[in-house]
C-alpha positions as CSV (number, residue, x, y, z in Angstrom):
1,X,-20.8,94.0,73.3
2,X,-19.6,96.9,75.5
3,X,-16.1,95.4,75.5
4,X,-16.1,95.3,71.7
5,X,-17.3,98.9,71.6
6,X,-14.6,100.0,74.1
7,X,-12.0,98.4,72.0
8,X,-13.3,100.0,68.9
9,X,-13.3,103.5,70.5
10,X,-9.7,103.0,71.8
11,X,-8.7,102.0,68.3
12,X,-10.4,105.1,66.7
13,X,-8.8,107.4,69.2
14,X,-5.3,106.0,68.5
15,X,-5.6,106.3,64.7
16,X,-3.3,108.8,63.0
17,X,-5.0,111.8,61.5
18,X,-4.6,112.2,57.7
19,X,-2.4,115.3,57.3
20,X,-4.1,116.0,54.1
21,X,-7.3,116.9,56.0
22,X,-5.6,119.1,58.6
23,X,-5.9,122.8,58.1
24,X,-2.5,124.4,58.3
25,X,-1.8,127.9,59.7
26,X,0.6,130.1,58.0
27,X,1.4,133.7,58.8
28,X,1.9,136.7,56.6
29,X,3.6,139.6,58.4
30,X,5.1,143.0,57.9
31,X,7.2,145.2,60.2
32,X,7.7,149.0,60.5
33,X,11.3,150.2,61.6
34,X,13.1,153.4,62.3
35,X,15.2,152.8,59.0
36,X,16.4,150.2,56.5
37,X,19.5,149.1,58.3
38,X,18.9,145.8,60.1
39,X,22.2,146.2,62.0
40,X,21.4,149.7,63.4
41,X,17.7,150.6,63.2
42,X,15.0,149.5,65.5
43,X,11.9,147.5,65.3
44,X,8.8,149.8,65.7
45,X,5.9,147.5,65.0
46,X,4.8,144.1,63.9
47,X,1.6,143.3,62.1
48,X,0.4,139.9,60.8
49,X,-2.5,138.0,59.5
50,X,-3.1,134.2,59.4
51,X,-3.6,132.1,56.4
52,X,-5.4,128.8,56.3
53,X,-4.1,126.2,53.9
54,X,-6.1,122.9,53.4
55,X,-3.9,120.3,51.8
56,X,-6.7,118.1,50.8
57,X,-8.3,120.7,48.5
58,X,-5.3,123.0,48.0
59,X,-7.4,125.9,49.2
60,X,-5.6,129.0,50.7
61,X,-7.6,131.8,52.4
62,X,-7.0,134.6,54.7
63,X,-8.2,134.2,58.3
64,X,-9.4,137.7,58.8
65,X,-10.3,137.2,62.4
66,X,-6.9,135.8,63.2
67,X,-4.6,138.8,63.1
68,X,-1.9,140.5,65.2
69,X,-0.6,144.1,65.5
70,X,1.5,145.8,68.2
71,X,3.7,148.9,68.6
72,X,6.9,148.6,70.6
73,X,7.7,151.3,72.9
74,X,10.6,153.4,71.9
75,X,13.1,155.2,74.4
76,X,13.7,157.8,71.6
77,X,11.0,158.3,68.8
78,X,12.1,158.1,65.2
79,X,12.6,161.3,63.2
80,X,9.9,163.2,61.4
81,X,10.9,161.9,57.9
82,X,10.6,158.3,59.2
83,X,7.2,159.0,60.9
84,X,5.9,160.3,57.5
85,X,6.6,156.9,56.0
86,X,5.0,154.5,58.6
87,X,2.6,156.9,60.3
88,X,3.5,155.8,63.8
89,X,3.7,159.2,65.7
90,X,5.8,160.3,68.6
91,X,3.2,159.5,71.2
92,X,2.3,156.1,69.7
93,X,6.0,155.2,69.9
94,X,6.5,156.4,73.4
95,X,3.2,155.0,74.6
96,X,3.8,151.6,72.9
97,X,4.1,148.2,74.6
98,X,7.1,147.2,76.5
99,X,9.3,145.5,73.9
100,X,9.9,142.3,75.9
101,X,6.2,141.8,76.4
102,X,5.3,142.7,72.8
103,X,7.7,140.3,71.3
104,X,6.6,137.4,73.6
105,X,3.0,138.2,72.7
106,X,4.0,137.8,69.1
107,X,5.7,134.6,69.9
108,X,2.6,133.2,71.6
109,X,0.2,134.3,68.9
110,X,2.4,133.0,66.0
111,X,3.0,129.6,67.7
112,X,4.9,127.3,65.4
113,X,3.3,128.5,62.2
114,X,5.7,129.4,59.3
115,X,6.3,133.1,58.8
116,X,6.0,134.7,55.2
117,X,6.7,138.2,54.0
118,X,7.7,140.0,50.9
119,X,11.5,140.4,51.0
120,X,11.3,138.3,54.1
121,X,15.1,138.6,54.9
122,X,14.6,142.2,56.1
123,X,11.6,141.3,58.4
124,X,13.4,138.3,59.7
125,X,16.6,140.3,60.5
126,X,14.8,143.0,62.2
127,X,12.7,140.7,64.4
128,X,15.5,138.4,65.2
129,X,17.7,141.3,66.2
130,X,15.0,142.6,68.5
131,X,14.7,139.2,70.2
132,X,18.5,139.3,70.7
133,X,18.5,142.9,71.9
134,X,16.1,142.1,74.7
135,X,17.8,138.8,75.6
136,X,14.8,136.6,74.6
137,X,15.0,133.1,73.2
138,X,14.9,133.2,69.5
139,X,12.0,132.3,67.4
140,X,12.1,128.7,66.0
141,X,9.5,129.4,63.1
142,X,10.5,128.8,59.5
143,X,10.6,131.8,57.2
144,X,9.6,132.1,53.5
145,X,10.0,135.0,51.1
146,X,7.2,135.3,48.6
147,X,9.0,137.7,46.2
148,X,10.8,134.9,44.4
149,X,7.4,133.1,44.0
150,X,5.9,136.2,42.5
151,X,8.8,136.5,40.2
152,X,8.4,133.0,39.0
153,X,4.6,132.7,38.6
154,X,3.3,136.3,38.7
155,X,3.6,137.1,34.9
156,X,5.2,140.4,35.3
157,X,8.9,140.5,34.4
158,X,9.3,144.2,35.2
159,X,7.9,144.0,38.7
160,X,10.5,144.5,41.5
161,X,8.9,146.1,44.5
162,X,5.8,145.1,46.4
163,X,4.1,148.3,44.9
164,X,4.8,146.9,41.5
165,X,3.0,143.6,42.3
166,X,0.0,145.3,44.0
167,X,-0.4,147.5,40.9
168,X,-0.1,144.6,38.7
169,X,-2.9,142.7,40.3
170,X,-5.0,145.7,41.1
171,X,-4.7,145.2,44.9
172,X,-5.6,148.2,47.0
173,X,-3.6,148.8,50.2
174,X,-5.5,151.0,52.6
175,X,-2.4,152.8,54.0
176,X,0.8,151.8,52.2
177,X,3.8,151.4,54.6
178,X,1.4,150.8,57.5
179,X,2.3,147.4,58.8
180,X,-1.2,146.0,59.2
181,X,-2.4,147.3,55.7
182,X,0.8,146.0,54.1
183,X,0.4,142.5,55.8
184,X,-3.1,142.2,54.4
185,X,-2.2,143.4,51.0
186,X,0.7,141.0,50.8
187,X,-1.6,138.2,51.9
188,X,-4.0,139.1,49.1
189,X,-1.0,139.1,46.7
190,X,-0.2,135.5,47.7
191,X,-3.9,134.5,47.1
192,X,-3.6,136.0,43.5
193,X,-0.4,134.0,42.9
194,X,-1.8,130.9,44.4
195,X,-3.6,129.3,41.5
196,X,-0.3,129.3,39.5
197,X,1.7,128.5,42.5
198,X,-0.3,125.3,43.5
199,X,0.4,123.8,40.1
200,X,4.1,123.7,41.2
201,X,3.8,123.3,45.0
202,X,0.8,122.1,46.9
203,X,2.3,121.6,50.3
204,X,4.4,123.5,52.6
205,X,7.6,121.6,51.9
206,X,7.1,122.0,48.2
207,X,6.3,125.7,48.6
208,X,9.5,126.2,50.6
209,X,11.6,124.3,47.9
210,X,9.9,126.3,45.2
211,X,10.7,129.7,46.8
212,X,14.3,128.6,47.4
213,X,14.9,127.6,43.8
214,X,13.1,130.6,42.5
215,X,15.3,132.8,44.5
216,X,18.2,131.9,42.2
217,X,16.4,133.1,39.1
218,X,18.0,136.3,37.9
219,X,16.0,139.5,38.3
């Protein structure tokens, strides 16, 4: 009897887990920078919040308790006009975290989860450049831009910027151009888009393909 039970337990432990029942972790992020030129400007801050996707049900939700925010220390603070945009003051910039440690903290927190953002190419370029600048191994995470998805299923042909989409869906952003607020607002935007999106894509590979195909649709 015990031998049979032992064999049964070993067999149970060796069974593959159905991927449809596993909750997947995605990450919505936003960055603040000293300007809009990824080749010359510096990364000031990263903020992000995790999303939980359950393939079996198609449910997508924000994991409020699973978030990240950090300011990278700057040798030279950005100018007054730039500070008025992102609200990261001179002292906050000079007292920020050592960039190498901040970036590695983000790597550990993000894990292997895919990274999503509105106009993700900019966020990706700024983060990847910061990793190169401080001689750190690059991130291996996948990236996905949700702007083409919004354009495809959002029902607003006039929307261009993130502000347009937030207004279209009546999403309030506590402090616009503040990384944490923007990340949460963008996550809320994806939730609003999700009922229409999941009709076309109900898995990460499908969502990735949908975003890439939608990117070719003319503005």
